[in-house]
N, C-alpha and C positions, 0 to 999 in steps of 0.2 A: 504494498501500499505505500510505502515512499519512495517508489522509483520515481524519476521525473522531475524530483526537489533541490537535485543537484543547483543548477541556476540561483535557485531562492538561498540555499545555504554558503554559494559562492559569493552571492551580494552581504548575506549577514556577513560572515568572516570578515569581510572588508570595511564593518564598523566597529571602530574600536570600543563604540558604547557595548554591542551586541556582543564581541568575544569577549568581553571581560567575565561575564556570568558561569558560573559552573555551580555543581552541586556540594554543598558543605556535608562534611560526615555526616550529621543529623539527618539530613535528605539522604544522602545515601544510602544509609542504614534503613530509613524508611522504603524505600523504593526496593532493595532486597528483603526487608521484610514483609511487605505487602504483595509484591510482585508486579509486574509491569500491566497485566488485565486488570486488575485492582486499581493500579494507579490511571491508568487509562478511562475507567470507568468513572473516575473522579474529574476525569479532564473532561468529560462529554457529557458531567452534568456542569464544572465550573462553565465553558461554554455555553452552554443550553440557559444556564441563569442569569450569567454576568456579561455574555456579550453579543447572545442572539436576538434582542431585541432593538426594533428600529432605531432608538434611543434611549440605550440602559441607562441605569442609573449611576450616577458618578464616572460617567465616561471619561476615560484619561485617568484615574484614579480607583479603580475598581477591583485592579488584580497588585494584590501584597506581593513586595519585594520579596520574601523567601516563606521559610518555615513548611513550604510543602515542594515535593519537586517539580509539581505542574506549575507552580505560580511562578518558578527560576525559569525554567523552559517557557514559557509565556512571553518572558521580555527578553530572552537570548535569543527567539524566532520572531520578533514582533507581532507575538499573536495576543497582545494583551490589553489591547484596546481599540475601539472601530478606525482614530487615527492612524494607527500602526497597521493596522490590516488593510486600512485603505491605500496608506503610503509604500509599504512593504509586498503587499499579496495583488492588492487590485481590486479587493473588495468593498466595492461605494459603502460608503456611511447611510444612513438615512433611510434603509431598508430591512426588514427582518433577515436572520441569514438565513438560507435556504437549508436543509436537510444534506444536500451538496457540501456548502462550503462550510458546515459543523463540521464533517467528515473531514474535509479537507484539512481544516484547522487542528483536529485531534493527530492527523498523520504527520503532521508539519512535527508537534510537540514530542510526537513517537520516534521520530527521527531523532530529536533532539535527545531525548532522554534514552535511545539506544547508545548514541554517540557520545553520551557523557559518563555509559559505566565504567 
């Protein structure tokens, strides 16, 4: 599911801000203990509840900076708010995210988490 993401990840790697994110030990342990499937279920829930609306509550500030591997991955991959989704992934603001767009976002998060392990 993460095939075809190389161009996005090449652009993200060119950003000093995006490149600085990594999982701290606490988040690595959480990912290891819970497992990728559980963490991705959390990612789907976070995307649905925090990003999917046309105008999410607190957009631009709705994603915490840490304490969960998905939150770190979202900042690292510019899937943290609707502005970043528009700028980095071409997903326009002002309309609800489709199921396909939500699945794409989770696939980006998954790819980053796989690489971060």
